[in-house]
MIZAKE-848050 format. One record per residue (C-alpha): residue number from 1; x, y, z. Coordinates in Angstrom, 3 decimals, decimal comma, padded with zeros to 6 digits. Example, Ala and Ser with C-alpha at 12.3 -4.5 7.8 and 13.67 -1.06 7.14 Angstrom:
% MIZAKE-848050
n:east:north:up
1:012,300:-004,500:007,800
2:013,670:-001,060:007,140
***
This chain:
% MIZAKE-848050
n:east:north:up
1:089,581:042,317:-137,593
2:086,156:043,685:-136,667
3:084,302:046,665:-138,175
4:081,547:048,333:-136,172
5:079,772:049,965:-139,106
6:079,628:049,970:-142,902
7:081,431:053,346:-143,243
8:084,377:052,022:-141,261
9:084,483:048,888:-143,435
10:084,351:050,911:-146,663
11:087,205:053,139:-145,545
12:089,334:050,093:-144,689
13:088,738:048,452:-148,097
14:089,620:051,606:-150,083
15:092,754:052,228:-147,979
16:093,975:048,624:-148,173
17:093,313:048,007:-151,870
18:093,633:051,290:-153,744
19:096,288:053,098:-151,671
20:098,310:050,447:-149,816
21:097,890:047,666:-152,387
22:097,876:045,283:-149,456
23:096,174:042,042:-150,482
24:096,012:040,436:-147,044
25:094,534:043,597:-145,506
26:091,939:043,666:-148,286
27:090,984:039,986:-147,757
28:090,531:040,633:-144,055
29:087,604:042,906:-144,959
30:085,638:040,286:-146,954
31:083,535:037,244:-146,124
32:084,867:033,730:-146,720
33:082,285:033,095:-149,499
34:082,984:036,408:-151,261
35:081,888:036,845:-154,869
36:083,844:039,344:-156,997
37:082,623:040,141:-160,496
38:084,629:042,560:-162,669
39:084,026:043,998:-166,180
40:085,934:041,223:-167,873
41:085,374:037,498:-167,633
42:088,784:036,892:-166,071
43:087,901:039,357:-163,332
44:085,293:037,035:-161,845
45:086,174:035,254:-158,617
46:084,368:033,180:-155,982
47:085,801:032,663:-152,515
48:088,874:034,153:-150,905
49:091,372:031,905:-152,691
50:090,208:032,942:-156,164
51:089,985:036,565:-155,040
52:093,588:036,476:-153,797
53:094,729:035,287:-157,270
54:092,729:038,053:-158,950
55:094,065:040,744:-156,664
56:097,664:039,558:-157,084
57:097,295:039,860:-160,838
58:096,082:043,450:-160,441
59:098,988:044,314:-158,140
60:101,498:042,988:-160,648
61:099,792:044,925:-163,415
62:099,568:048,195:-161,495
63:102,241:047,988:-158,724
64:102,111:051,686:-157,738
65:099,442:052,916:-155,309
66:096,462:054,585:-156,952
67:095,677:058,196:-156,312
68:091,890:058,651:-156,660
69:089,226:061,067:-155,685
70:086,199:059,171:-154,348
71:082,702:060,624:-154,524
72:080,526:060,313:-151,473
73:079,143:056,705:-151,456
74:075,421:055,974:-151,384
75:073,973:053,435:-148,942
76:070,797:051,386:-149,412
77:069,588:049,308:-146,492
78:068,524:045,777:-147,531
79:067,531:044,660:-144,041
80:068,897:044,842:-140,489
81:072,054:042,956:-141,450
82:072,721:043,929:-145,098
83:073,562:047,193:-146,924
84:074,105:047,949:-150,627
85:076,856:050,480:-151,365
86:077,442:052,396:-154,614
87:080,596:054,480:-155,197
88:082,432:056,224:-158,071
89:086,193:056,885:-158,188
90:087,391:059,537:-160,637
91:090,724:060,018:-162,367
92:092,530:057,035:-160,965
93:096,125:057,638:-162,244
94:099,203:055,418:-162,303
95:102,750:056,083:-163,485
96:102,695:052,768:-165,285
97:099,583:053,254:-167,392
98:100,387:056,940:-168,041
99:096,628:057,655:-168,202
100:093,679:057,897:-165,901
101:090,222:056,285:-165,926
102:086,994:056,162:-163,972
103:085,869:053,169:-161,922
104:082,394:052,401:-160,589
105:081,646:049,851:-157,909
106:078,675:048,232:-156,184
107:079,064:046,093:-153,087
108:076,822:044,220:-150,687
109:077,944:044,214:-147,064
110:076,527:041,901:-144,395
111:076,884:041,806:-140,611
112:077,890:038,566:-138,983
113:079,663:037,349:-135,832
114:082,864:039,269:-136,807
115:081,069:042,527:-137,563
116:080,508:043,988:-141,054
117:082,153:042,238:-144,041
118:081,993:042,543:-147,853
119:079,820:039,754:-149,337
120:079,614:040,684:-153,038
121:081,349:043,242:-155,276
122:080,799:044,316:-158,886
123:083,165:046,833:-160,636
124:083,075:048,352:-164,082
125:085,052:050,912:-166,168
126:084,082:052,828:-169,348
127:085,835:052,071:-172,600
128:089,561:052,428:-171,921
129:090,386:053,768:-175,400
130:087,803:056,493:-175,194
131:089,048:057,485:-171,759
132:092,657:057,604:-173,012
133:091,668:059,839:-175,978
134:089,776:062,202:-173,743
135:092,701:062,363:-171,305
136:095,275:063,056:-174,049
137:093,038:065,767:-175,486
138:092,806:067,352:-172,067
139:096,607:067,192:-171,602
140:097,109:068,945:-174,980
141:094,765:071,713:-173,910
142:096,571:072,097:-170,589
143:099,974:072,122:-172,292
144:098,797:074,828:-174,735
145:097,578:076,936:-171,822
146:100,891:076,390:-170,029
147:102,821:077,609:-173,080
148:100,682:080,759:-173,311
149:101,122:081,323:-169,593
150:104,913:080,781:-169,708
151:105,230:083,162:-172,669
152:103,432:085,879:-170,719
153:105,683:085,592:-167,605
154:108,288:088,445:-167,342
155:111,777:087,054:-167,834
156:112,514:083,606:-169,177
157:111,026:080,265:-168,123
158:112,645:076,854:-168,245
159:112,023:073,355:-166,908
160:115,169:071,619:-165,679
161:115,862:068,110:-164,471
162:118,531:067,850:-161,750
163:120,437:064,602:-162,239
164:122,198:062,430:-159,698
165:125,456:062,669:-161,688
166:125,497:066,467:-161,236
167:124,222:067,367:-164,712
168:121,201:069,587:-165,339
169:119,134:068,657:-168,419
170:116,504:070,911:-169,979
171:112,922:069,894:-170,925
172:111,632:073,313:-171,962
173:112,742:076,915:-172,549
174:110,416:079,823:-173,268
175:110,893:082,149:-176,226
176:111,593:085,034:-173,846
177:114,442:083,116:-172,192
178:115,917:082,226:-175,603
179:115,571:085,839:-176,756
180:117,323:086,969:-173,539
181:120,406:085,121:-174,788
182:119,923:086,001:-178,508
183:118,811:082,467:-179,470
184:115,723:080,948:-181,100
185:113,699:078,803:-178,691
186:114,343:075,484:-180,467
187:118,008:076,367:-180,977
188:118,485:077,289:-177,308
189:116,650:074,162:-176,104
190:118,870:071,956:-178,274
191:121,947:073,708:-176,820
192:120,854:073,215:-173,204
193:119,018:069,887:-173,444
194:121,878:067,589:-172,388
195:123,470:069,894:-169,803
196:122,297:073,436:-168,993
197:125,428:074,106:-166,943
198:127,447:074,702:-170,114
199:125,838:078,148:-170,385
200:127,002:079,235:-166,870
201:130,210:081,136:-166,161
202:132,256:078,286:-164,701
203:133,474:080,216:-161,613
204:129,825:080,490:-160,487
205:128,919:076,817:-160,971
206:130,072:075,460:-157,537
207:128,200:078,127:-155,598
208:125,032:077,761:-157,694
209:124,933:073,957:-157,472
210:125,684:074,030:-153,759
211:122,817:076,432:-153,224
212:120,452:074,346:-155,410
213:121,266:071,066:-153,624
214:120,929:072,607:-150,170
215:117,542:074,091:-151,126
216:116,365:070,727:-152,483
217:117,521:069,019:-149,292
218:115,572:071,487:-147,161
219:112,565:071,659:-149,449
220:112,816:075,450:-149,891
221:112,610:077,751:-152,891
222:115,777:078,316:-154,910
223:116,872:081,959:-155,183
224:120,337:082,613:-156,553
225:122,155:085,144:-158,733
226:124,817:084,048:-161,225
227:126,273:084,756:-164,661
228:125,382:083,079:-168,003
229:126,598:083,611:-171,581
230:124,570:084,887:-174,534
231:125,153:083,633:-178,070
232:128,063:086,083:-178,503
233:129,669:084,694:-175,324
234:129,029:087,923:-173,406
235:128,257:087,632:-169,681
236:124,748:088,326:-168,473
237:123,927:088,525:-164,772
238:120,597:086,847:-164,024
239:118,521:085,989:-161,010
240:117,021:082,493:-160,812
241:113,852:081,739:-158,841
242:112,872:078,074:-158,986
243:110,647:075,511:-157,288
244:110,268:071,763:-157,498
245:107,414:070,393:-159,708
246:106,225:067,474:-157,534
247:103,435:066,407:-159,958
248:105,876:065,755:-162,796
249:107,002:062,099:-162,926
250:110,722:061,525:-162,322
251:112,747:059,677:-164,901
252:115,607:057,327:-164,159
253:118,549:059,272:-162,622
254:116,439:062,299:-161,684
255:116,755:064,100:-158,359
256:114,049:066,680:-159,028
257:112,263:068,599:-161,765
258:112,478:072,386:-161,430
259:110,223:075,118:-162,781
260:112,572:078,110:-163,118
261:112,088:081,795:-163,877
262:115,100:083,871:-165,050
263:115,319:087,662:-164,692
264:118,068:089,927:-165,990
265:119,698:091,811:-163,107
266:119,947:095,626:-163,219
267:123,264:097,477:-163,680
268:123,213:098,543:-160,028
269:122,787:094,947:-158,946
270:125,574:093,922:-161,313
271:127,918:096,418:-159,689
272:126,885:095,176:-156,261
273:127,560:091,614:-157,394
274:131,004:092,594:-158,714
275:131,827:094,298:-155,415
276:130,559:091,290:-153,523
277:132,738:088,946:-155,583
278:135,732:091,238:-155,063
279:135,033:091,343:-151,349
280:134,748:087,558:-151,191
281:138,022:087,187:-153,128
282:139,766:089,385:-150,572
283:138,262:087,329:-147,725
284:139,684:084,164:-149,242
285:143,075:085,757:-149,937
286:143,353:086,918:-146,323
287:142,294:083,523:-145,038
288:139,313:084,924:-143,124
289:136,552:082,575:-142,029
290:133,412:084,289:-143,310
291:129,866:083,286:-144,121
292:126,774:085,125:-145,280
293:123,193:084,272:-146,004
294:120,514:086,391:-147,602
295:117,023:085,656:-148,728
296:117,887:087,020:-152,143
297:121,337:085,547:-152,793
298:121,347:082,444:-150,629
299:124,364:081,189:-148,680
300:128,069:081,835:-149,225
301:131,133:080,948:-147,144
302:134,858:081,541:-147,578
303:137,280:078,621:-147,767
304:138,504:079,220:-144,219
305:134,947:078,775:-142,942
306:135,140:075,089:-143,806
307:137,965:074,604:-141,278
308:135,278:074,912:-138,601
309:132,801:072,241:-137,601
310:130,127:074,932:-137,871
311:130,334:074,388:-141,642
312:128,796:070,942:-141,033
313:125,690:072,528:-139,481
314:122,476:072,461:-141,525
315:122,017:075,783:-143,267
316:118,590:076,248:-141,740
317:120,095:075,920:-138,253
318:122,765:078,519:-139,013
319:120,543:081,184:-140,534
320:117,786:080,666:-137,958
321:120,184:080,893:-134,988
322:119,863:077,223:-134,089
323:123,327:076,233:-132,945
324:124,893:072,964:-134,021
325:126,161:072,112:-130,540
326:129,076:069,769:-131,426
327:130,595:072,729:-133,293
328:130,986:074,677:-130,040
329:132,691:073,792:-126,770
330:129,872:072,572:-124,464
331:130,441:075,299:-121,875
332:130,265:077,991:-124,593
333:127,045:076,941:-126,364
334:124,926:079,308:-124,284
335:127,317:082,176:-125,073
336:126,959:081,601:-128,820
337:123,178:081,408:-128,567
338:123,145:084,632:-126,602
339:125,355:086,201:-129,268
340:122,892:085,312:-132,016
341:120,037:086,725:-129,964
342:121,944:089,971:-129,462
343:121,652:090,699:-133,170
344:117,863:090,421:-133,178
345:117,300:094,092:-133,958
346:117,747:096,000:-137,137
347:121,096:097,342:-138,347
348:123,095:096,325:-135,335
349:125,946:093,952:-134,726
350:127,403:091,959:-131,879
351:130,540:090,010:-131,054
352:131,510:087,105:-128,838
353:134,568:084,970:-128,080
354:133,922:081,221:-127,753
355:135,762:077,964:-128,320
356:134,762:076,685:-131,757
357:135,290:073,136:-132,916
358:137,782:072,657:-135,750
359:137,808:070,052:-138,498
360:140,814:068,354:-136,846
361:138,837:067,758:-133,649
362:140,455:070,519:-131,583
363:138,821:073,657:-130,214
364:140,138:077,156:-130,953
365:139,208:080,377:-129,214
366:137,350:082,286:-131,929
367:136,094:085,857:-132,011
368:132,830:086,178:-133,995
369:131,392:089,418:-135,383
370:127,796:089,151:-136,546
371:125,435:091,420:-138,492
372:121,771:090,964:-139,430
373:119,610:092,706:-142,001
374:115,860:093,114:-141,668
375:113,061:094,282:-143,956
376:110,801:097,130:-142,852
377:108,239:094,462:-141,977
378:110,670:093,026:-139,423
379:111,424:089,915:-141,492
380:115,051:088,850:-141,377
381:116,517:089,218:-144,858
382:120,087:088,177:-144,236
383:122,973:087,620:-141,875
384:126,764:087,645:-142,092
385:129,514:086,605:-139,678
386:133,295:086,927:-139,567
387:135,193:084,403:-137,430
388:138,705:085,313:-136,311
389:141,007:082,712:-134,773
390:142,318:084,281:-131,540
391:143,445:081,034:-129,953
392:147,101:082,028:-129,573
393:146,508:085,507:-128,223
394:143,631:084,314:-126,022
395:145,774:081,564:-124,529
396:148,539:084,112:-123,963
397:145,983:086,425:-122,367
398:144,739:083,608:-120,147
399:148,340:082,780:-119,269
400:148,908:086,410:-118,306
401:145,700:086,424:-116,291
402:146,703:083,223:-114,534
403:150,126:084,719:-113,861
404:148,525:087,913:-112,580
405:146,187:085,819:-110,443
406:149,125:083,900:-108,990
407:150,936:087,178:-108,363
408:147,820:088,594:-106,732
409:147,497:085,482:-104,598
410:151,179:085,727:-103,675
411:150,739:089,417:-102,898
412:147,676:088,574:-100,835
413:149,621:085,908:-098,964
414:152,472:088,355:-098,496
415:150,051:091,026:-097,327
416:148,457:088,556:-094,940
417:151,877:087,592:-093,686
418:152,761:091,260:-093,297
419:149,431:091,829:-091,579
420:150,131:088,937:-089,239
421:153,606:090,383:-088,654
422:152,028:093,746:-087,849
423:149,637:092,089:-085,419
424:152,579:090,341:-083,824
425:154,506:093,623:-083,881
426:151,669:095,517:-082,175
427:151,430:092,796:-079,565
428:155,186:092,921:-079,060
429:155,226:096,730:-079,027
430:152,453:096,733:-076,458
431:154,642:094,506:-074,308
432:157,902:096,309:-075,089
433:156,478:099,788:-074,473
434:154,731:098,726:-071,293
435:157,899:097,117:-069,946
436:160,007:100,320:-069,763
437:156,908:102,325:-068,855
438:156,287:100,002:-065,921
439:159,931:100,397:-064,958
440:159,663:104,190:-065,065
441:156,435:104,228:-063,070
442:157,654:101,627:-060,561
443:161,061:103,228:-060,059
444:159,411:106,652:-059,706
445:157,256:105,341:-056,890
446:160,246:103,688:-055,194
447:162,335:106,841:-055,548
448:159,699:108,923:-053,788
449:160,083:106,659:-050,759
450:163,906:106,850:-050,861
451:164,311:110,612:-050,708
452:166,681:110,267:-047,721
453:168,918:107,782:-049,528
454:170,773:109,609:-052,356
455:172,612:106,534:-053,622
456:169,352:104,608:-054,037
457:167,750:107,589:-055,773
458:170,722:107,873:-058,187
459:170,568:104,150:-058,970
460:166,815:104,307:-059,584
461:167,161:107,379:-061,790
462:169,879:105,663:-063,851
463:167,597:102,697:-064,456
464:164,731:105,048:-065,346
465:166,980:106,795:-067,878
466:167,883:103,477:-069,523
467:164,193:102,479:-069,707
468:163,289:105,883:-071,151
469:166,014:105,678:-073,794
470:164,824:102,223:-074,830
471:161,209:103,429:-075,108
472:162,303:106,489:-077,101
473:164,173:104,249:-079,554
474:161,027:102,181:-080,124
475:158,916:105,285:-080,728
476:161,464:106,769:-083,144
477:161,552:103,553:-085,192
478:157,752:103,459:-085,441
479:157,549:107,096:-086,539
480:160,374:106,680:-089,060
481:158,722:103,636:-090,616
482:155,400:105,466:-090,896
483:157,072:108,352:-092,741
484:158,972:106,053:-095,103
485:155,896:103,987:-095,989
486:153,874:107,156:-096,687
487:156,626:108,453:-098,999
488:157,055:111,574:-096,873
489:160,826:111,251:-096,418
490:162,845:113,979:-098,139
491:166,636:114,021:-098,269
492:168,308:117,248:-097,130
493:171,872:117,218:-098,436
494:174,778:119,122:-096,858
495:178,586:118,748:-096,796
496:179,822:115,858:-094,630
497:183,525:114,985:-094,272
498:184,437:111,321:-094,003
499:186,634:111,927:-090,933
500:183,667:113,649:-089,231
501:181,626:110,521:-089,962
502:184,343:108,285:-088,417
503:184,572:110,484:-085,295
504:180,772:110,476:-084,914
505:180,558:106,672:-085,182
506:183,371:106,184:-082,678
507:181,852:108,711:-080,319
508:178,520:106,901:-080,430
509:179,775:103,311:-080,164
510:183,347:103,127:-078,795
511:182,361:103,503:-075,146
512:179,382:101,170:-075,567
513:181,585:098,444:-077,093
514:184,222:098,838:-074,350
515:181,530:098,570:-071,688
516:180,331:095,281:-073,235
517:183,848:093,934:-073,866
518:183,650:094,134:-077,669
519:186,495:095,261:-079,912
520:185,335:097,973:-082,302
521:187,609:098,487:-085,325
522:186,994:101,517:-087,562
523:190,210:102,718:-089,245
524:190,786:106,244:-090,469
525:191,993:106,878:-094,052
526:194,652:109,247:-095,330
527:192,173:110,929:-097,682
528:189,209:112,786:-096,269
529:186,615:113,308:-099,063
530:183,838:115,817:-098,464
531:180,550:114,304:-099,591
532:177,250:116,060:-100,275
533:174,731:113,867:-098,410
534:171,876:113,861:-095,936
535:174,028:113,733:-092,823
536:171,203:112,706:-090,489
537:170,058:109,801:-092,691
538:173,571:108,493:-093,446
539:174,270:108,454:-089,717
540:170,977:106,684:-089,110
541:171,835:103,930:-091,628
542:175,138:103,018:-089,994
543:173,816:103,633:-086,491
544:171,158:100,941:-087,073
545:173,642:098,451:-088,549
546:176,351:098,918:-085,877
547:173,725:098,953:-083,080
548:172,470:095,557:-084,283
549:176,019:094,233:-084,424
550:176,658:095,365:-080,833
551:173,313:093,964:-079,691
552:173,942:090,488:-081,134
553:177,693:090,188:-080,497
554:178,623:088,723:-077,100
555:181,469:089,896:-074,881
556:184,883:089,112:-076,360
557:183,620:089,549:-079,913
558:184,808:091,925:-082,628
559:182,971:094,417:-084,835
560:184,870:095,881:-087,792
561:184,088:098,590:-090,339
562:186,041:098,779:-093,581
563:185,735:100,265:-097,057
564:186,156:098,074:-100,160
565:186,070:098,653:-103,901
566:186,482:102,420:-103,556
567:186,294:104,111:-106,967
568:186,308:107,790:-107,937
569:184,659:108,928:-111,149
570:184,795:112,659:-111,631
571:182,498:114,233:-109,063
572:181,235:110,922:-107,618
573:182,698:108,139:-105,506
574:181,356:104,607:-105,077
575:182,334:102,103:-102,412
576:181,231:099,054:-100,437
577:180,998:099,815:-096,712
578:181,252:096,473:-094,867
579:180,312:096,011:-091,190
580:181,231:092,525:-089,915
581:180,823:090,825:-086,549
582:181,379:087,377:-085,077
583:178,119:087,400:-083,134
584:175,288:084,877:-082,909
585:174,432:085,090:-086,641
586:171,102:084,687:-088,434
587:169,396:081,474:-089,496
588:169,202:080,789:-093,240
589:165,405:080,586:-093,029
590:165,033:084,014:-091,415
591:167,474:085,721:-093,826
592:164,705:085,721:-096,468
593:162,630:087,963:-094,161
594:165,374:090,225:-092,800
595:164,153:093,429:-094,430
596:160,440:092,875:-093,892
597:158,875:095,335:-091,439
598:158,024:094,134:-087,935
599:159,999:090,885:-088,359
600:162,255:089,462:-085,653
601:163,857:086,053:-085,330
602:162,118:084,611:-082,310
603:165,111:082,720:-080,913
604:167,243:085,892:-081,085
605:164,827:088,038:-079,057
606:165,458:088,026:-075,320
607:164,621:090,683:-072,742
608:168,111:092,087:-073,327
609:167,711:092,083:-077,141
610:164,238:093,531:-077,552
611:163,488:096,069:-080,269
612:160,885:097,201:-082,781
613:161,883:094,856:-085,603
614:161,929:097,906:-087,893
615:165,620:098,848:-087,868
616:166,767:096,858:-090,901
617:163,597:097,627:-092,857
618:164,127:101,368:-092,260
619:167,818:101,014:-093,118
620:167,127:099,248:-096,437
621:164,547:101,832:-097,484
622:166,892:104,718:-096,628
623:169,774:103,103:-098,538
624:167,549:102,620:-101,590
625:166,237:106,181:-101,226
626:169,853:107,313:-101,597
627:170,293:105,126:-104,694
628:172,319:102,431:-102,934
629:172,045:098,715:-102,193
630:172,359:096,647:-099,029
631:173,250:092,943:-098,742
632:173,574:090,711:-095,698
633:175,482:087,441:-095,376
634:175,228:085,477:-092,169
635:175,732:082,037:-090,707
636:174,171:080,853:-087,515
637:176,691:080,843:-084,677
638:179,482:082,399:-086,760
639:178,476:086,012:-087,348
640:177,084:088,484:-089,850
641:178,481:090,726:-092,597
642:176,463:093,722:-093,874
643:177,539:095,423:-097,125
644:176,202:098,859:-098,043
645:177,058:099,927:-101,594
646:176,629:103,651:-102,206
647:177,557:106,251:-104,802
648:177,914:109,751:-103,354
649:178,478:113,214:-104,789
650:181,974:114,444:-103,828
651:182,569:118,162:-103,202
652:186,259:117,925:-102,279
653:188,835:115,127:-102,216
654:190,503:116,269:-098,965
655:188,410:118,240:-096,499
656:189,843:119,746:-093,348
657:189,777:117,311:-090,466
658:187,088:117,839:-087,877
659:188,082:119,483:-084,658
660:186,126:117,904:-081,845
661:186,572:119,738:-078,616
662:185,165:118,236:-075,518
663:183,856:120,879:-073,145
664:185,322:120,688:-069,687
665:182,409:120,264:-067,209
666:183,755:122,932:-064,866
667:184,354:125,355:-067,753
668:180,878:124,637:-069,154
669:179,305:125,318:-065,738
670:181,149:128,630:-065,470
671:179,907:129,620:-068,955
672:176,292:128,845:-068,054
673:176,311:130,257:-064,526
674:174,201:133,389:-064,153
675:172,964:133,420:-067,743
676:169,409:134,614:-068,379
677:167,196:132,167:-070,286
678:163,722:132,890:-071,727
679:161,925:129,492:-071,592
680:158,878:129,377:-073,914
681:156,857:126,215:-073,072
682:153,131:125,650:-072,699
683:153,207:122,263:-070,937
684:153,497:122,630:-067,120
685:155,432:119,386:-066,520
686:157,868:120,081:-069,350
687:158,280:123,597:-067,985
688:159,042:122,232:-064,544
689:161,651:119,764:-065,866
690:163,341:122,340:-068,111
691:163,516:124,965:-065,322
692:164,994:122,365:-062,965
693:167,678:121,414:-065,508
694:168,570:125,049:-066,213
695:168,551:126,190:-062,613
696:170,749:123,200:-061,774
697:173,505:125,044:-063,662
698:172,615:128,288:-061,786
699:170,928:129,943:-064,779
700:168,148:132,521:-064,367
701:164,923:131,360:-066,067
702:161,967:133,541:-067,208
703:158,908:131,592:-068,440
704:156,456:132,431:-071,239
705:153,494:130,093:-071,682
706:153,027:130,744:-075,436
707:154,655:132,457:-078,423
708:152,761:135,695:-078,136
709:153,740:136,112:-074,491
710:157,375:135,387:-075,426
711:157,385:138,206:-078,011
712:155,868:140,594:-075,490
713:158,398:139,682:-072,776
714:161,379:139,981:-075,144
715:160,159:143,307:-076,528
716:159,654:144,681:-072,995
717:163,087:143,537:-071,770
718:166,250:145,682:-071,938
719:168,534:145,119:-074,941
720:170,815:142,153:-074,278
721:168,769:141,031:-071,253
722:168,294:137,430:-072,489
723:171,318:135,345:-073,391
724:169,280:132,498:-075,017
725:165,635:131,795:-075,875
726:164,506:128,126:-075,612
727:161,422:127,924:-077,850
728:158,796:125,196:-078,086
729:157,122:124,852:-081,522
730:153,563:123,708:-080,937
731:151,807:126,150:-078,591
732:148,408:127,836:-078,336
733:147,749:131,451:-079,440
734:151,076:131,692:-081,321
735:153,437:128,915:-082,404
736:157,181:128,961:-081,752
737:157,907:129,459:-085,472
738:155,694:132,550:-085,693
739:157,113:133,899:-082,418
740:160,688:133,492:-083,738
741:159,835:135,352:-086,948
742:158,296:138,214:-084,960
743:161,277:138,473:-082,608
744:163,722:138,501:-085,543
745:161,702:141,304:-087,121
746:161,825:143,576:-084,067
747:163,728:146,877:-084,486
748:166,296:146,344:-081,789
749:169,974:145,431:-081,844
750:169,698:142,054:-080,132
751:166,671:140,824:-082,127
752:168,785:139,084:-084,796
753:171,672:138,111:-082,535
754:169,992:136,479:-079,573
755:170,319:132,666:-079,924
756:166,918:130,988:-080,314
757:166,997:127,221:-079,829
758:164,015:125,010:-080,657
759:163,227:122,561:-077,900
760:160,314:120,486:-079,265
761:158,821:117,062:-079,897
762:158,806:117,868:-083,661
763:161,844:115,754:-084,464
764:161,769:115,206:-088,257
765:164,244:116,658:-090,733
766:161,647:118,954:-092,265
767:160,870:120,231:-088,767
768:164,548:121,156:-088,386
769:164,450:122,909:-091,764
770:161,337:124,857:-090,755
771:162,986:125,917:-087,512
772:166,089:127,212:-089,281
773:164,012:128,935:-091,938
774:162,010:130,755:-089,243
775:165,277:132,077:-087,785
776:166,273:129,596:-085,092
777:169,907:128,714:-084,474
778:169,503:125,091:-083,315
779:166,898:122,380:-083,000
780:166,777:120,045:-079,973
781:164,266:117,189:-079,953
782:162,338:116,079:-076,896
783:162,826:114,251:-074,689
784:165,713:116,534:-073,896
785:169,176:115,115:-073,292
786:170,506:117,338:-070,449
787:174,141:117,072:-071,516
788:173,311:117,956:-075,098
789:171,211:120,869:-073,832
790:174,077:122,205:-071,715
791:176,630:121,788:-074,539
792:174,347:123,605:-077,024
793:173,711:126,481:-074,612
794:177,426:126,812:-073,851
795:178,257:126,793:-077,567
796:175,965:129,697:-078,419
797:176,534:131,671:-075,220
798:180,281:131,500:-075,771
799:180,130:132,826:-079,316
800:177,416:131,177:-081,458
801:175,203:133,513:-083,480
802:172,598:133,498:-086,242
803:175,279:134,144:-088,801
***
């Protein structure tokens, strides 16, 4: 070891000998031929070996490090390589000697090859007895001053020793503290000397000791409020403020020595304490995890709090918002830190839900409510938190969210599938609509070149009619589906006899089945109930089902309609209407998608079996709109059975049978011949077609291009001049509905009797209702069916009227 200067050497000697008591480090600072001369004869030594023996004796005599205050040393240069040092150390104190003394030293230091080293040392001390007397006298004076000072402190003073076995012994109590409890000082000290805890209300002991030990562990002041007994065993609420006395020597078994000041708490504070205790009792009874910390009252936690790993966190970390990370699920640590920071302003609270670690090693979702209190200076004075276990409800919530997410994903997939189906539908519709349109356009061009060949013209026109009917069916399906999906469908109920329904179905499908070689079985029943239903929609339901059966049943097959499970209940009747066929059937895979819009089974669709793919979807929605159910059973290659279950309102159990009279073509022509028709139509091509159809039956046609012109022409005509008015609805200047109302309001005899028939592209049920409400007798939808037009005209010309 080398020392560059004398000051560095001196510092090393003092540190090694007086503070570290390190003999080898001390010897490293001296020359090999060192001379050491003390105040006593046995203190003399020559050479390092003798010095080591002397120093070891001193270490054994005074094993604890010295604590000394050294005066500034004086240096006297003896030459270039020698220095004389003088130094005084005051109040060297050891726990062994129990007294202090002064030591003086003189040393000669020389510089050699290894730097500066100690060559010679001489130490001396004053008379030890005199020094001891002076020290004891000084201690008595200090003690007397301490007693005067303690007596003058407001409240009561005591010195306690905290023991490792949990006891608290008492070294001193002031008169004011004894008087506080109605004791004499000596009497009170004798009572508390062995264990001061005996004077505490026992319910408060665990909290007080926990607070004291935590404060000692952290090295902070002790501030706690608790109850003690006076001599009459009455409770007194006091506040304790205490600090450790580090200068006081510890005895065997001591943890710390405390200097404590006791203050009697005011009545208001007592009431607050009682309320706080009551509140804490309730918290424990309810099993709520709760903790609070305040600068005044320290830390408190309910029993439930200790179920959480957070209870293992150092108190300083909790109250200063430093999170004990193992107590929180790793992904939630930042959330908890953010929560603590949220409460960094006065009189506000915050909450958070995180996964907190439990004592059993699991994590529970926990909702935490926090509140902080601040002084006007901005210093945080306290904090409290309630922790509520929400693991079960949070897991249930997550389960619901996951379920909702799966449902949303399924709905998204379904929507995507539906969207794909719509794309496919639009592509197919583009093809299917263009196909008949191309046929119409192509056949029209061919027909123009075949004007001199009537048979060819008739054949072409027949094909054009079939193509037009197909295209009209597609358009009607699309419009129906749009109305149903928008919720715009309204049911218009009217009386409908079952036998009328049977006749209508046979009229629509018997000839078609015979043409295809299919047997159509639809038996009549002896009873003929009169139901109150939407006639148009009920026809549409069974029209779609039977049309499909005809479409997918080959020649030689059979289609049957029968009623099962018929039950009457007062004014209602319920039944299963079953339509069965032995056609090509439906694959099991496609049956799951039967009622989805725009869906068609690819291997069933051929040029002869094309359609919109909306029929069954429309049918199902209409059935459900009427409060019914529809089910389909099918097997590939064997056929299909469709069951429609409905409950209908019955008006009569046996209605009169329908009388269907087919108009003889020659008779119908004679009825129409020469009749005067007012045609109200704004579209030139439609006007041309309608006039041609009417004039074909030798009727006289007058044309009005809008509603206003129609009113003017009718008003200017002689009474009874027009036999029928064919009225379009949508027209410029005045609509057909307004024109009808004006005609009906005219003051002439034929104004209310002349038949007015709507002939319009407005084909929905509500359009029919509007027409009738305006005063029209009938409603024909475009494109016009010539035969239906002729039959309707003949009906009203031969006797039909508004009434």
